[in-house]
C-alpha positions, 0 to 999 in steps of 0.5 A: 059427820062427814067432811063438809059437814065437820069442816062448818063445824069447826069453823063454829068452834073456830069463832066461838074461840074467838069471840071467848078469846077477845073477851076471856074476863066474861068466861070462866072453865067447869072444873069437871067437864071442861066446858066453858061457862059464862061468869055469872053462872053457878052452876056449868049447864053441861055436869050442873059441877059447882066448880070453876078455874079462872084462870084466864091463862086456862081458860085461854088454852082451853080455847085453843082446844075447843076450837081446834076439833069439830068434835065436842069434848066436854065431859071429861074428854078435854086431856087434863094431863097435859094441864097443869092444875088450876086454882079452884072455886068454889060455889060458897065463895062466889056466892055465898051461899052454898048447897047445904045452907052451911058455911065452911070454915076457912 
């Protein structure tokens, strides 16, 4: 990827990050690969994970990092050691139907 292509892609990622930051209540972050998805999806489209971070500050931090580099930051490449441990929400708590068909005892 040459410098012109990187700048075009970086502008695209900045626009996406700005759209995410404008309406953070519509998005969530995958706890496994740190990709940003709509809140309506149950499985991550990148890694097929089902644990999500719903904290808006975590989402804004991820969007800032994603919007600042032209390279993909999914699949565990995002520097996790810079951020605090997020609040986790499993698919069972969102949809009420766990993957194995049995409900966890809480």
